[in-house]
Backbone as CSV, one residue per row, in Angstrom:
resi,resn,N_x,N_y,N_z,CA_x,CA_y,CA_z,C_x,C_y,C_z
1,UNK,0.833,-1.171,0.000,0.000,0.000,0.000,0.883,1.242,0.000
2,UNK,0.549,2.219,-0.845,1.303,3.455,-0.903,0.775,4.439,0.129
3,UNK,1.683,5.197,0.674,1.317,6.258,1.611,1.559,7.585,0.916
4,UNK,0.551,8.418,0.887,0.692,9.742,0.305,1.130,10.693,1.413
5,UNK,2.221,11.385,1.171,2.777,12.289,2.165,2.828,13.694,1.584
6,UNK,2.393,14.656,2.380,2.443,16.056,1.985,3.606,16.710,2.717
7,UNK,4.502,17.326,1.986,5.603,18.061,2.596,5.214,19.532,2.583
8,UNK,5.191,20.151,3.783,4.667,21.509,3.905,5.693,22.604,3.632
9,UNK,6.973,22.282,3.580,8.037,23.221,3.267,9.181,22.446,2.659
10,UNK,9.993,23.091,1.863,11.115,22.386,1.248,12.207,22.090,2.270
11,UNK,12.814,20.945,2.129,13.939,20.597,2.995,15.112,21.510,2.661
12,UNK,15.819,21.981,3.686,16.919,22.914,3.467,18.203,22.224,3.028
13,UNK,18.435,21.036,3.536,19.686,20.381,3.186,19.524,18.857,3.250
14,UNK,20.592,18.189,2.890,20.598,16.735,2.812,20.318,16.088,4.165
15,UNK,20.807,16.686,5.264,20.597,16.085,6.591,19.114,16.060,6.953
16,UNK,18.345,17.091,6.536,16.898,17.071,6.766,16.256,15.903,6.028
17,UNK,16.690,15.663,4.799,16.119,14.555,4.019,16.459,13.205,4.648
18,UNK,17.684,13.043,5.143,18.069,11.803,5.824,17.241,11.602,7.083
19,UNK,17.061,12.676,7.832,16.271,12.605,9.062,14.829,12.229,8.735
20,UNK,14.277,12.822,7.679,12.905,12.494,7.266,12.785,11.022,6.887
21,UNK,13.792,10.524,6.171,13.773,9.120,5.783,13.754,8.205,6.999
22,UNK,14.540,8.540,8.000,14.568,7.737,9.227,13.237,7.810,9.956
23,UNK,12.632,8.995,9.998,11.330,9.130,10.645,10.275,8.271,9.949
24,UNK,10.259,8.330,8.638,9.264,7.569,7.875,9.484,6.070,8.053
25,UNK,10.739,5.646,8.035,11.055,4.234,8.187,10.588,3.694,9.538
26,UNK,10.692,4.515,10.598,10.369,4.069,11.949,8.909,4.275,12.348
27,UNK,8.098,4.887,11.510,6.688,5.125,11.820,5.823,4.613,10.677
28,UNK,4.621,4.231,10.990,3.723,3.728,9.962,2.742,4.795,9.528
29,UNK,2.564,4.924,8.244,1.551,5.775,7.624,1.505,7.220,8.107
30,UNK,2.605,7.964,7.972,2.501,9.379,8.294,1.647,10.080,7.238
31,UNK,0.882,11.068,7.642,0.045,11.797,6.693,0.668,13.116,6.288
32,UNK,1.516,13.682,7.141,2.147,14.968,6.853,3.535,14.998,7.462
33,UNK,4.443,15.603,6.740,5.753,15.899,7.301,5.820,17.408,7.404
34,UNK,6.078,17.897,8.603,6.126,19.334,8.806,7.554,19.724,9.152
35,UNK,8.141,20.579,8.329,9.491,21.050,8.579,9.398,22.310,9.429
36,UNK,9.754,22.189,10.679,9.597,23.289,11.632,10.708,24.314,11.484
37,UNK,10.406,25.556,11.871,11.421,26.606,11.864,12.486,26.320,12.910
38,UNK,12.073,25.745,14.030,12.999,25.423,15.114,13.033,23.912,15.275
39,UNK,14.214,23.348,15.249,14.324,21.916,15.483,14.167,21.103,14.217
40,UNK,14.024,19.821,14.411,13.945,18.863,13.316,12.522,18.749,12.766
41,UNK,12.391,18.183,11.550,11.057,17.964,10.979,10.216,17.031,11.847
42,UNK,8.915,17.150,11.743,7.988,16.346,12.540,7.047,15.576,11.606
43,UNK,6.696,14.364,12.004,5.678,13.600,11.293,4.347,13.814,11.996
44,UNK,3.279,13.865,11.235,1.956,13.980,11.827,1.120,12.804,11.324
45,UNK,0.363,12.209,12.224,-0.454,11.056,11.910,-1.919,11.430,12.042
46,UNK,-2.752,10.882,11.200,-4.176,11.218,11.200,-4.848,10.902,12.529
47,UNK,-4.402,9.873,13.213,-5.064,9.441,14.442,-4.640,10.229,15.680
48,UNK,-3.636,11.090,15.551,-3.127,11.799,16.716,-3.998,12.977,17.120
49,UNK,-4.117,13.163,18.421,-4.746,14.361,18.944,-3.660,15.420,19.069
50,UNK,-3.954,16.620,18.628,-3.011,17.707,18.758,-3.028,18.222,20.189
51,UNK,-1.889,18.703,20.653,-1.786,19.209,22.011,-2.786,20.342,22.253
52,UNK,-3.090,21.119,21.228,-4.027,22.227,21.382,-5.442,21.741,21.702
53,UNK,-5.777,20.525,21.314,-7.135,20.026,21.545,-7.299,19.329,22.888
54,UNK,-6.199,18.921,23.509,-6.329,18.188,24.772,-6.065,19.051,26.004
55,UNK,-5.462,20.226,25.805,-5.156,21.095,26.934,-6.137,22.263,26.986
56,UNK,-6.314,22.852,28.168,-7.216,24.008,28.278,-6.784,25.142,27.341
57,UNK,-7.755,25.888,26.830,-7.470,26.995,25.913,-6.526,28.022,26.514
58,UNK,-6.552,28.140,27.792,-5.764,29.148,28.491,-4.260,28.874,28.444
59,UNK,-3.870,27.668,28.138,-2.454,27.301,28.116,-1.835,27.770,26.804
60,UNK,-0.797,28.589,26.910,-0.050,29.047,25.749,0.960,27.962,25.377
61,UNK,1.012,27.604,24.099,1.951,26.579,23.629,2.747,27.185,22.479
62,UNK,3.900,27.801,22.776,4.661,28.498,21.737,5.095,27.621,20.567
63,UNK,5.511,26.375,20.847,5.965,25.471,19.772,5.226,24.139,19.925
64,UNK,3.988,24.057,19.407,3.168,22.850,19.583,3.814,21.573,19.061
65,UNK,4.597,21.660,17.976,5.221,20.458,17.411,6.142,19.770,18.412
66,UNK,6.851,20.561,19.222,7.747,19.970,20.218,6.960,19.204,21.280
67,UNK,5.831,19.763,21.701,5.011,19.108,22.724,4.347,17.862,22.139
68,UNK,3.843,17.954,20.914,3.247,16.786,20.257,4.269,15.664,20.112
69,UNK,5.492,16.011,19.740,6.550,15.009,19.605,6.883,14.387,20.960
70,UNK,6.915,15.196,22.003,7.179,14.684,23.355,6.106,13.677,23.761
71,UNK,4.840,14.004,23.481,3.743,13.080,23.804,3.816,11.805,22.969
72,UNK,4.326,11.875,21.757,4.508,10.677,20.940,5.553,9.764,21.573
73,UNK,6.620,10.362,22.101,7.691,9.581,22.710,7.350,9.121,24.124
74,UNK,6.512,9.894,24.819,6.121,9.582,26.191,4.593,9.658,26.302
75,UNK,3.879,8.703,25.716,2.417,8.791,25.661,1.744,8.793,27.031
76,UNK,2.388,8.228,28.037,1.783,8.229,29.372,1.821,9.610,30.033
77,UNK,2.486,10.565,29.418,2.564,11.918,29.970,1.390,12.799,29.548
78,UNK,0.654,12.369,28.558,-0.423,13.210,28.016,-1.499,13.504,29.061
79,UNK,-1.991,12.497,29.736,-3.096,12.686,30.682,-2.666,13.449,31.937
80,UNK,-1.497,13.137,32.467,-1.055,13.852,33.671,-0.727,15.314,33.344
81,UNK,-0.195,15.570,32.159,0.059,16.954,31.748,-1.246,17.710,31.639
82,UNK,-2.238,17.082,31.051,-3.566,17.706,30.947,-4.116,18.015,32.334
83,UNK,-4.014,17.066,33.236,-4.507,17.229,34.598,-3.793,18.382,35.321
84,UNK,-2.482,18.440,35.194,-1.707,19.516,35.823,-2.077,20.870,35.227
85,UNK,-2.202,20.931,33.917,-2.562,22.194,33.256,-3.941,22.691,33.702
86,UNK,-4.881,21.779,33.831,-6.222,22.158,34.309,-6.127,22.681,35.734
87,UNK,-5.403,21.964,36.584,-5.272,22.367,37.991,-4.619,23.741,38.111
88,UNK,-3.548,23.972,37.386,-2.836,25.248,37.452,-3.706,26.374,36.898
89,UNK,-4.437,26.110,35.821,-5.296,27.162,35.251,-6.453,27.515,36.177
90,UNK,-6.894,26.568,36.995,-7.935,26.861,37.984,-7.366,27.601,39.202
91,UNK,-6.130,27.325,39.520,-5.495,27.875,40.722,-5.086,29.347,40.555
92,UNK,-4.558,29.699,39.364,-4.086,31.063,39.123,-5.137,31.868,38.356
93,UNK,-5.206,33.174,38.644,-6.226,34.020,38.020,-5.955,34.232,36.526
94,UNK,-6.897,34.846,35.856,-6.844,35.021,34.395,-5.723,35.948,33.937
95,UNK,-5.182,36.761,34.834,-4.081,37.655,34.474,-2.738,36.952,34.489
96,UNK,-2.732,35.691,34.850,-1.512,34.886,34.869,-1.400,34.138,33.548
97,UNK,-0.251,34.256,32.910,-0.009,33.502,31.685,0.567,32.143,32.052
98,UNK,0.064,31.105,31.403,0.556,29.745,31.589,1.100,29.270,30.249
99,UNK,2.358,28.920,30.207,3.009,28.567,28.950,3.672,27.193,29.071
100,UNK,3.222,26.243,28.247,3.787,24.896,28.239,4.878,24.825,27.178
101,UNK,6.089,24.514,27.642,7.245,24.498,26.749,8.098,23.267,27.022
102,UNK,8.912,22.910,26.051,9.847,21.796,26.215,11.202,22.368,26.610
103,UNK,11.690,21.953,27.776,13.002,22.405,28.231,14.036,21.372,27.811
104,UNK,15.108,21.849,27.205,16.234,20.992,26.826,17.456,21.441,27.610
105,UNK,18.003,20.537,28.395,19.190,20.857,29.181,20.368,21.011,28.227
106,UNK,21.071,22.140,28.274,22.183,22.360,27.339,23.437,21.555,27.677
107,UNK,23.538,21.039,28.895,24.758,20.346,29.299,24.677,18.830,29.175
108,UNK,23.484,18.270,29.385,23.323,16.819,29.255,22.120,16.543,28.357
109,UNK,22.020,15.334,27.861,20.905,14.982,26.987,19.680,14.681,27.844
110,UNK,18.941,15.734,28.152,17.756,15.611,28.989,16.749,16.669,28.550
111,UNK,15.498,16.276,28.492,14.442,17.229,28.161,13.179,16.839,28.906
112,UNK,12.382,17.847,29.241,11.133,17.605,29.962,10.201,18.777,29.728
113,UNK,8.931,18.550,30.009,7.936,19.603,29.859,8.038,20.578,31.028
114,UNK,7.814,21.837,30.723,7.827,22.877,31.739,6.590,23.747,31.548
115,UNK,5.811,23.885,32.599,4.661,24.790,32.584,5.076,26.043,33.346
116,UNK,5.321,27.121,32.581,5.745,28.381,33.184,4.530,29.179,33.645
117,UNK,4.621,29.717,34.855,3.609,30.600,35.419,4.202,32.006,35.356
118,UNK,3.552,32.906,34.587,4.073,34.276,34.408,3.020,35.286,34.821
119,UNK,3.449,36.243,35.617,2.527,37.263,36.120,3.091,38.656,35.870
120,UNK,2.200,39.629,35.852,2.616,41.016,35.706,3.385,41.445,36.949
121,UNK,2.827,41.156,38.119,3.484,41.435,39.391,3.524,40.146,40.198
122,UNK,4.710,39.793,40.650,4.888,38.571,41.425,4.781,38.879,42.910
123,UNK,3.989,38.071,43.615,3.931,38.233,45.056,4.920,37.263,45.711
124,UNK,5.132,37.439,46.991,6.113,36.626,47.715,5.696,35.165,47.829
125,UNK,4.448,34.873,47.596,3.930,33.519,47.787,3.910,32.684,46.509
126,UNK,4.444,33.215,45.419,4.381,32.494,44.140,5.052,31.123,44.243
127,UNK,6.203,31.051,44.895,6.904,29.760,45.019,6.102,28.770,45.843
128,UNK,5.476,29.237,46.914,4.650,28.354,47.748,3.451,27.823,46.967
129,UNK,2.836,28.694,46.164,1.684,28.283,45.354,2.091,27.213,44.340
130,UNK,3.201,27.445,43.669,3.690,26.485,42.675,4.073,25.169,43.358
131,UNK,4.760,25.252,44.482,5.173,24.036,45.202,3.982,23.211,45.669
132,UNK,2.902,23.872,46.083,1.729,23.122,46.539,1.131,22.288,45.409
133,UNK,1.174,22.810,44.199,0.682,22.043,43.046,1.655,20.906,42.717
134,UNK,2.937,21.195,42.766,3.943,20.173,42.461,3.848,18.997,43.425
135,UNK,3.601,19.267,44.691,3.475,18.209,45.700,2.277,17.303,45.390
136,UNK,1.189,17.895,44.899,-0.012,17.106,44.560,0.283,16.010,43.538
137,UNK,1.199,16.293,42.609,1.432,15.380,41.492,2.740,14.607,41.579
138,UNK,3.535,14.832,42.603,4.866,14.220,42.694,4.827,12.694,42.635
139,UNK,3.946,12.068,43.417,3.883,10.599,43.426,3.444,10.033,42.078
140,UNK,2.495,10.679,41.439,2.010,10.204,40.139,3.083,10.321,39.069
141,UNK,3.901,11.351,39.144,4.950,11.557,38.138,6.071,10.529,38.233
142,UNK,6.329,10.010,39.413,7.422,9.043,39.555,7.158,7.754,38.784
143,UNK,5.907,7.503,38.444,5.546,6.286,37.715,5.473,6.507,36.199
144,UNK,5.810,7.711,35.742,5.702,8.059,34.325,7.059,7.959,33.641
145,UNK,7.014,7.863,32.322,8.244,7.739,31.545,8.906,9.087,31.273
146,UNK,8.157,10.176,31.415,8.694,11.521,31.198,8.569,12.343,32.462
147,UNK,8.673,13.664,32.289,8.615,14.537,33.454,8.029,15.879,33.057
148,UNK,7.367,16.530,33.997,6.876,17.891,33.818,7.091,18.631,35.128
149,UNK,7.517,19.886,35.014,7.621,20.724,36.202,6.754,21.963,36.007
150,UNK,6.276,22.489,37.118,5.572,23.762,37.130,6.520,24.723,37.819
151,UNK,6.806,25.850,37.171,7.766,26.806,37.711,7.464,28.194,37.176
152,UNK,8.259,29.149,37.564,8.188,30.478,36.971,9.591,30.890,36.562
153,UNK,9.673,31.705,35.526,10.951,32.276,35.119,10.974,33.774,35.422
154,UNK,9.946,34.237,36.121,9.792,35.630,36.543,9.758,36.608,35.369
155,UNK,9.399,36.119,34.204,9.207,36.997,33.053,7.791,37.551,33.091
156,UNK,7.609,38.636,32.373,6.262,39.181,32.234,5.499,38.348,31.214
157,UNK,4.185,38.300,31.324,3.382,37.569,30.334,3.637,38.109,28.927
158,UNK,3.644,37.198,27.966,3.905,37.574,26.581,2.689,37.367,25.695
159,UNK,1.758,36.563,26.142,0.586,36.206,25.350,-0.459,37.311,25.404
160,UNK,-1.141,37.500,24.279,-2.253,38.451,24.252,-3.515,37.752,24.745
161,UNK,-4.365,38.501,25.412,-5.613,37.916,25.891,-6.568,37.715,24.726
162,UNK,-7.419,36.734,24.838,-8.386,36.437,23.787,-9.440,37.533,23.689
163,UNK,-9.803,38.119,24.821,-10.898,39.083,24.842,-10.515,40.461,24.339
164,UNK,-9.360,40.992,24.764,-9.011,42.370,24.427,-8.004,42.477,23.304
165,UNK,-7.243,41.439,23.048,-6.204,41.519,22.031,-4.959,42.263,22.515
166,UNK,-4.968,42.689,23.777,-3.817,43.388,24.344,-2.993,42.400,25.147
167,UNK,-1.722,42.742,25.309,-0.864,41.916,26.159,-1.421,41.928,27.575
168,UNK,-1.287,40.824,28.266,-1.768,40.733,29.639,-1.108,41.790,30.497
169,UNK,0.157,42.115,30.210,0.901,43.045,31.047,0.540,44.510,30.789
170,UNK,-0.241,44.815,29.743,-0.603,46.204,29.445,-1.666,46.717,30.364
């Protein structure tokens, strides 16, 4: 049986084509190959749920392909990530930006999901609030193949609100 594949952007060099070949060889019936601006190309399968459809709308996902790829490699992380994102979005007010990103350690080969909590003004209790959520999920995470942390980088929110179109920090 032939598989029809749509390439959404031209490959830049030979290494991208080799990487694509390896991806196709190791996966069955990809429907789309997406060449991302950041990182390596991604395969998309018709049966996959996109990260945008399983997480609350309030969660900002700057690079969805990275999160989708992480869930492909660590499928048991999908439900607990969803649960944590829902809990955090209920815990923090609407002026708090929540951003799910893939952290890659620059010194060792390690990567994990990070849910950043960003506020216009940080109060002294932000660490306690984040830690209380982390404690709730610590035991469940030890049984998973991947990892997610909830933290803050003390940056100002970058996402625009759905209602006003203005930055949260304005």
